[in-house]
N, CA, C and O of each residue as an XYZ file, in Angstrom:
504
protein
N      -2.566     19.242     -0.095
C      -2.724     18.144     -1.022
C      -1.420     17.368     -1.148
O      -0.333     17.897     -0.917
N      -1.560     16.103     -1.520
C      -0.400     15.275     -1.817
C      -0.643     14.527     -3.116
O      -1.784     14.283     -3.508
N       0.437     14.173     -3.764
C       0.389     13.362     -4.960
C       1.090     12.040     -4.672
O       2.120     12.007     -3.998
N       0.529     10.958     -5.185
C       1.024      9.619     -4.906
C       1.289      8.892     -6.214
O       0.455      8.906     -7.118
N       2.449      8.258     -6.314
C       2.815      7.500     -7.502
C       3.361      6.147     -7.080
O       4.388      6.070     -6.406
N       2.671      5.076     -7.478
C       3.121      3.723     -7.169
C       4.114      3.238     -8.219
O       4.084      3.681     -9.367
N       4.985      2.332     -7.817
C       5.909      1.690     -8.738
C       6.316      0.339     -8.175
O       6.075      0.047     -7.004
N       6.933     -0.479     -9.009
C       7.442     -1.765     -8.575
C       6.609     -2.956     -8.989
O       7.035     -4.095     -8.796
N       5.431     -2.732     -9.555
C       4.610     -3.839    -10.002
C       5.289     -4.607    -11.121
O       5.936     -4.016    -11.985
N       5.139     -5.932    -11.105
C       5.819     -6.778    -12.072
C       5.187     -8.155    -12.105
O       4.258     -8.452    -11.353
N       5.708     -8.991    -12.993
C       5.348    -10.403    -13.029
C       6.229    -11.152    -12.040
O       7.452    -11.022    -12.077
N       5.620    -11.933    -11.160
C       6.356    -12.694    -10.163
C       5.794    -14.113    -10.108
O       4.597    -14.318    -10.313
N       6.648    -15.079     -9.835
C       6.214    -16.465     -9.720
C       5.600    -16.730     -8.351
O       5.955    -16.064     -7.379
N       4.682    -17.695     -8.258
C       4.172    -18.081     -6.937
C       5.319    -18.439     -6.001
O       6.251    -19.144     -6.389
N       5.243    -17.950     -4.767
C       6.303    -18.158     -3.797
C       7.393    -17.103     -3.840
O       8.244    -17.056     -2.953
N       7.378    -16.264     -4.850
C       8.375    -15.221     -4.989
C       8.059    -13.997     -4.162
O       7.090    -13.980     -3.403
N       8.888    -12.963     -4.312
C       8.753    -11.733     -3.551
C       8.735    -10.524     -4.476
O       9.254    -10.563     -5.592
N       8.130     -9.460     -3.986
C       8.045     -8.221     -4.740
C       7.974     -7.057     -3.767
O       7.345     -7.163     -2.714
N       8.612     -5.957     -4.109
C       8.611     -4.767     -3.257
C       8.028     -3.590     -4.032
O       8.599     -3.145     -5.027
N       6.894     -3.097     -3.568
C       6.237     -1.957     -4.176
C       6.640     -0.674     -3.463
O       6.972     -0.690     -2.278
N       6.607      0.432     -4.190
C       6.930      1.733     -3.618
C       5.830      2.728     -3.938
O       5.147      2.613     -4.956
N       5.668      3.705     -3.057
C       4.711      4.785     -3.244
C       5.423      6.092     -2.929
O       5.726      6.378     -1.771
N       5.687      6.876     -3.954
C       6.341      8.166     -3.780
C       5.306      9.236     -3.460
O       4.296      9.362     -4.153
N       5.564     10.002     -2.412
C       4.637     11.027     -1.945
C       5.255     12.398     -2.172
O       6.409     12.628     -1.810
N       4.499     13.301     -2.766
C       4.959     14.666     -2.983
C       3.842     15.647     -2.656
O       2.690     15.251     -2.475
N       4.185     16.923     -2.582
C       3.234     17.944     -2.198
C       3.408     18.299     -0.733
O       4.510     18.637     -0.301
N       2.325     18.226      0.038
C       2.349     18.552      1.460
C       2.856     17.354      2.254
O       2.092     16.684      2.949
N       4.140     17.100      2.139
C       4.719     15.918      2.777
C       4.960     16.088      4.273
O       5.261     15.108      4.954
N       4.836     17.295      4.798
C       5.070     17.532      6.215
C       3.832     17.293      7.076
O       3.952     17.171      8.295
N       2.654     17.225      6.474
C       1.445     16.930      7.220
C       1.444     15.479      7.678
O       2.049     14.631      7.022
N       0.771     15.172      8.802
C       0.806     13.811      9.367
C      -0.149     12.841      8.670
O      -1.064     12.310      9.300
N       0.056     12.613      7.390
C      -0.775     11.680      6.645
C      -0.537     10.243      7.084
O       0.604      9.816      7.266
N      -1.626      9.506      7.253
C      -1.512      8.057      7.281
C      -1.481      7.569      5.838
O      -2.171      8.119      4.979
N      -0.695      6.553      5.573
C      -0.575      6.009      4.226
C      -1.030      4.556      4.215
O      -0.720      3.793      5.130
N      -1.764      4.180      3.180
C      -2.295      2.837      3.105
C      -2.081      2.186      1.753
O      -1.868      2.860      0.746
N      -2.143      0.860      1.748
C      -2.083      0.065      0.526
C      -3.401     -0.670      0.325
O      -3.941     -1.259      1.261
N      -3.913     -0.633     -0.894
C      -5.108     -1.353     -1.304
C      -4.804     -2.111     -2.586
O      -3.826     -1.817     -3.272
N      -5.644     -3.086     -2.907
C      -5.528     -3.768     -4.190
C      -6.913     -4.090     -4.723
O      -7.881     -4.184     -3.967
N      -6.992     -4.257     -6.038
C      -8.255     -4.583     -6.679
C      -8.011     -5.518     -7.850
O      -7.299     -5.177     -8.795
N      -8.604     -6.690     -7.780
C      -8.533     -7.668     -8.851
C      -9.776     -7.552     -9.724
O     -10.802     -7.051     -9.262
N      -9.709     -8.004    -10.977
C     -10.884     -7.936    -11.857
C     -12.096     -8.628    -11.242
O     -11.997     -9.759    -10.766
N     -13.235     -7.946    -11.252
C     -14.460     -8.509    -10.723
C     -14.598     -8.453     -9.217
O     -15.586     -8.946     -8.673
N     -13.630     -7.863     -8.527
C     -13.670     -7.774     -7.075
C     -13.623     -6.324     -6.619
O     -13.184     -5.440     -7.354
N     -14.082     -6.095     -5.394
C     -14.023     -4.768     -4.807
C     -12.610     -4.449     -4.354
O     -11.800     -5.348     -4.123
N     -12.323     -3.157     -4.230
C     -11.025     -2.744     -3.738
C     -10.840     -3.221     -2.294
O     -11.730     -3.053     -1.459
N      -9.687     -3.813     -2.010
C      -9.412     -4.475     -0.747
C      -8.299     -3.771      0.016
O      -7.229     -3.506     -0.533
N      -8.556     -3.472      1.280
C      -7.540     -2.893      2.154
C      -6.486     -3.930      2.514
O      -6.817     -5.087      2.771
N      -5.219     -3.525      2.534
C      -4.126     -4.433      2.851
C      -3.353     -4.021      4.103
O      -3.176     -4.823      5.020
N      -2.897     -2.783      4.138
C      -2.023     -2.360      5.226
C      -1.960     -0.846      5.286
O      -2.298     -0.164      4.319
N      -1.526     -0.319      6.428
C      -1.366      1.124      6.578
C      -0.271      1.422      7.583
O       0.144      0.556      8.353
N       0.191      2.673      7.562
C       1.258      3.099      8.456
C       0.983      4.534      8.883
O       0.497      5.338      8.088
N       1.293      4.857     10.135
C       1.016      6.174     10.687
C       1.963      7.213     10.122
O       2.962      6.883      9.482
N       1.633      8.481     10.368
C       2.478      9.564      9.887
C       3.897      9.484     10.396
O       4.839      9.803      9.670
N       4.061      9.058     11.641
C       5.392      8.918     12.227
C       6.114      7.672     11.743
O       7.337      7.581     11.848
N       5.371      6.718     11.219
C       5.944      5.454     10.803
C       6.081      4.449     11.921
O       6.566      3.340     11.693
N       5.666      4.805     13.129
C       5.858      3.940     14.285
C       4.732      2.930     14.485
O       4.904      1.961     15.225
N       3.589      3.138     13.843
C       2.440      2.256     14.001
C       2.025      1.720     12.641
O       1.930      2.475     11.674
N       1.780      0.428     12.566
C       1.319     -0.205     11.334
C       0.083     -1.038     11.595
O      -0.198     -1.410     12.734
N      -0.657     -1.332     10.532
C      -1.847     -2.158     10.609
C      -1.914     -3.043      9.375
O      -1.540     -2.617      8.282
N      -2.391     -4.275      9.545
C      -2.479     -5.219      8.437
C      -3.836     -5.904      8.415
O      -4.401     -6.214      9.463
N      -4.351     -6.136      7.221
C      -5.542     -6.942      7.061
C      -5.179     -8.413      7.223
O      -4.001     -8.769      7.251
N      -6.196     -9.265      7.331
C      -5.937    -10.696      7.436
C      -5.225    -11.223      6.193
O      -4.420    -12.149      6.289
N      -5.512    -10.648      5.039
C      -4.875    -11.084      3.804
C      -3.386    -10.774      3.787
O      -2.598    -11.524      3.210
N      -2.998     -9.670      4.419
C      -1.611     -9.225      4.374
C      -0.778     -9.703      5.546
O       0.437     -9.853      5.415
N      -1.396     -9.942      6.676
C      -0.679    -10.255      7.902
C       0.157    -11.528      7.749
O      -0.340    -12.563      7.304
N       1.429    -11.429      8.125
C       2.323    -12.576      8.076
C       3.113    -12.701      6.796
O       4.135    -13.386      6.778
N       2.675    -12.062      5.718
C       3.363    -12.140      4.433
C       3.833    -10.791      3.917
O       4.852    -10.709      3.231
N       3.101     -9.735      4.240
C       3.414     -8.392      3.742
C       3.911     -7.511      4.882
O       3.486     -7.666      6.027
N       4.811     -6.591      4.563
C       5.317     -5.631      5.534
C       5.273     -4.236      4.924
O       5.797     -4.011      3.833
N       4.646     -3.300      5.632
C       4.592     -1.915      5.183
C       5.624     -1.102      5.956
O       5.796     -1.292      7.160
N       6.300     -0.209      5.271
C       7.297      0.640      5.899
C       7.337      1.972      5.168
O       6.724      2.128      4.112
N       8.058      2.927      5.732
C       8.210      4.209      5.062
C       9.610      4.757      5.255
O      10.256      4.534      6.278
N      10.057      5.477      4.244
C      11.336      6.162      4.269
C      11.019      7.647      4.319
O      10.713      8.258      3.296
N      11.093      8.223      5.507
C      10.706      9.614      5.692
C      11.585     10.567      4.889
O      11.090     11.544      4.328
N      12.879     10.290      4.830
C      13.809     11.158      4.119
C      13.474     11.255      2.636
O      13.629     12.319      2.037
N      13.022     10.168      2.042
C      12.689     10.158      0.621
C      11.188     10.259      0.362
O      10.751     10.169     -0.785
N      10.399     10.443      1.413
C       8.937     10.556      1.293
C       8.360      9.397      0.487
O       7.601      9.595     -0.462
N       8.732      8.195      0.883
C       8.332      7.009      0.146
C       7.827      5.930      1.102
O       8.425      5.684      2.150
N       6.725      5.294      0.730
C       6.198      4.157      1.463
C       6.455      2.900      0.646
O       6.424      2.938     -0.584
N       6.707      1.787      1.326
C       6.987      0.525      0.655
C       6.053     -0.568      1.148
O       5.552     -0.521      2.271
N       5.831     -1.546      0.293
C       5.125     -2.760      0.668
C       5.962     -3.946      0.213
O       6.063     -4.223     -0.982
N       6.555     -4.639      1.164
C       7.318     -5.839      0.882
C       6.374     -7.025      0.900
O       5.727     -7.287      1.915
N       6.286     -7.747     -0.209
C       5.387     -8.874     -0.336
C       6.201    -10.144     -0.537
O       6.973    -10.249     -1.490
N       6.027    -11.099      0.355
C       6.716    -12.376      0.293
C       5.708    -13.505      0.134
O       4.516    -13.328      0.386
N       6.197    -14.666     -0.285
C       5.353    -15.851     -0.462
C       4.133    -15.532     -1.315
O       2.999    -15.821     -0.933
N       4.379    -14.938     -2.464
C       3.290    -14.496     -3.329
C       2.443    -15.667     -3.804
O       2.957    -16.748     -4.093
N       1.138    -15.435     -3.880
C       0.172    -16.426     -4.314
C      -0.573    -15.917     -5.536
O      -0.632    -14.708     -5.763
N      -1.148    -16.827     -6.334
C      -1.917    -16.373     -7.504
C      -3.013    -15.375     -7.152
O      -3.288    -14.469     -7.939
N      -3.642    -15.518     -5.995
C      -4.700    -14.613     -5.597
C      -4.199    -13.221     -5.230
O      -5.003    -12.321     -4.990
N      -2.874    -13.030     -5.184
C      -2.304    -11.707     -4.947
C      -2.270    -10.860     -6.215
O      -2.004     -9.661     -6.140
N      -2.528    -11.448     -7.361
C      -2.531    -10.703     -8.617
C      -3.632     -9.650     -8.591
O      -4.796     -9.970     -8.354
N      -3.267     -8.406     -8.833
C      -4.219     -7.300     -8.762
C      -3.520     -6.003     -9.136
O      -2.300     -5.960     -9.296
N      -4.311     -4.950     -9.272
C      -3.772     -3.613     -9.332
C      -3.608     -3.117     -7.898
O      -4.559     -3.151     -7.117
N      -2.417     -2.659     -7.552
C      -2.126     -2.203     -6.202
C      -2.080     -0.684     -6.157
O      -1.435     -0.048     -6.990
N      -2.775     -0.102     -5.169
C      -2.885      1.338     -5.024
C      -2.363      1.783     -3.667
O      -2.534      1.076     -2.674
N      -1.732      2.943     -3.616
C      -1.445      3.574     -2.345
C      -2.358      4.777     -2.172
O      -2.833      5.355     -3.150
N      -2.600      5.147     -0.922
C      -3.520      6.225     -0.615
C      -3.072      6.953      0.641
O      -2.330      6.402      1.454
N      -3.524      8.193      0.799
C      -3.176      9.015      1.949
C      -4.434      9.489      2.661
O      -5.422      9.855      2.025
N      -4.385      9.478      3.993
C      -5.504      9.907      4.822
C      -5.029     10.859      5.902
O      -3.983     10.635      6.512
N      -5.794     11.929      6.147
C      -5.448     12.850      7.212
C      -5.837     12.278      8.573
O      -5.353     12.754      9.600
N      -6.703     11.264      8.596
C      -7.119     10.622      9.833
C      -6.127      9.518     10.170
O      -6.351      8.353      9.845
N      -5.034      9.887     10.819
C      -3.894      8.990     10.973
C      -3.963      8.090     12.202
O      -3.317      7.042     12.224
N      -4.728      8.469     13.225
C      -4.862      7.665     14.436
C      -5.793      8.310     15.438
O      -6.160      9.475     15.286
N      -6.188      7.547     16.488
C      -6.363      6.088     16.461
C      -7.781      5.705     16.061
O      -8.711      6.487     16.257
N      -7.950      4.552     15.523
C      -6.986      3.639     14.923
C      -6.625      4.068     13.507
O      -7.215      5.013     12.984
N      -5.686      3.405     12.890
C      -5.334      3.708     11.508
C      -6.517      3.429     10.598
O      -7.224      2.442     10.802
N      -6.752      4.272      9.598
C      -7.916      4.078      8.727
C      -7.775      2.852      7.844
O      -6.691      2.545      7.350
N      -8.893      2.152      7.653
C      -8.917      0.958      6.814
C      -9.958      1.032      5.711
O      -9.933      0.214      4.791
N     -10.873      1.993      5.781
C     -11.949      2.115      4.809
C     -11.554      3.029      3.665
O     -10.810      3.992      3.852
N     -12.055      2.722      2.486
C     -11.774      3.526      1.302
C     -12.179      4.977      1.517
O     -11.449      5.889      1.128
N     -13.338      5.200      2.135
C     -13.855      6.548      2.338
C     -13.023      7.363      3.315
O     -13.195      8.580      3.386
N     -12.140      6.743      4.060
C     -11.282      7.449      5.000
C     -10.002      7.981      4.358
O      -9.239      8.705      4.997
N      -9.771      7.625      3.113
C      -8.584      8.079      2.398
C      -8.939      9.196      1.424
O      -9.961      9.139      0.740
N      -8.086     10.207      1.371
C      -8.377     11.429      0.637
C      -7.698     11.511     -0.727
O      -8.229     12.142     -1.641
N      -6.541     10.887     -0.877
C      -5.785     10.949     -2.115
C      -5.311      9.564     -2.515
O      -4.969      8.737     -1.669
N      -5.298      9.327     -3.822
C      -4.968      8.013     -4.364
C      -3.969      8.111     -5.504
O      -3.959      9.084     -6.259
N      -3.121      7.081     -5.618
C      -2.272      6.958     -6.780
C      -3.006      6.281     -7.921
O      -4.175      5.919     -7.788
N      -2.320      6.108     -9.047
C      -2.931      5.521    -10.234
C      -2.838      4.003    -10.274
O      -3.498      3.368    -11.096
N      -2.035      3.414     -9.402
C      -1.930      1.972     -9.317
C      -0.740      1.407    -10.058
O      -0.232      2.013    -11.002
N      -0.298      0.235     -9.622
C       0.758     -0.507    -10.294
C       0.340     -1.970    -10.367
O      -0.149     -2.529     -9.386
N       0.533     -2.590    -11.530
C       0.005     -3.927    -11.794
C       0.945     -5.010    -11.271
O       2.148     -4.991    -11.534
N       0.372     -5.947    -10.529
C       1.106     -7.109    -10.037
C       0.483     -8.357    -10.639
O      -0.719     -8.586    -10.505
N       1.299     -9.156    -11.299
C       0.856    -10.400    -11.896
C       1.612    -11.558    -11.269
O       2.835    -11.505    -11.145
N       0.900    -12.600    -10.874
C       1.504    -13.789    -10.272
C       1.216    -14.968    -11.183
O       0.062    -15.362    -11.352
N       2.252    -15.526    -11.765
C       2.094    -16.604    -12.736
C       3.328    -17.489    -12.742
O       4.445    -16.994    -12.596
N       3.139    -18.809    -12.911
C       4.293    -19.704    -13.018
C       5.057    -19.536    -14.315
O       6.052    -20.226    -14.540
């Protein structure tokens, strides 16, 4: 098992940047794939990005590609999501998740992830 805790959510202006973190604890030596999802009020949970257990392979949804970058710090067991050029539609609760199905391809479906964090709130407002 692993435990996931998101942090870094904040109020950001349109066009601004924000860096989210996901701290992983427990069975950190297993080859978990890690993913980022978000959910806005009235909408379904949306896949954004994922990274392989080794950190060498990444995947992005159309919403995230070109603006968001996923990375991981193996030494600190932490995954990050760098978000640039923030838009009002980026406002949501952001979740990180872990999946034992790390490749190939990287998992993108909610049902493919086994453990979830509690979420961190991102607000985009002028």
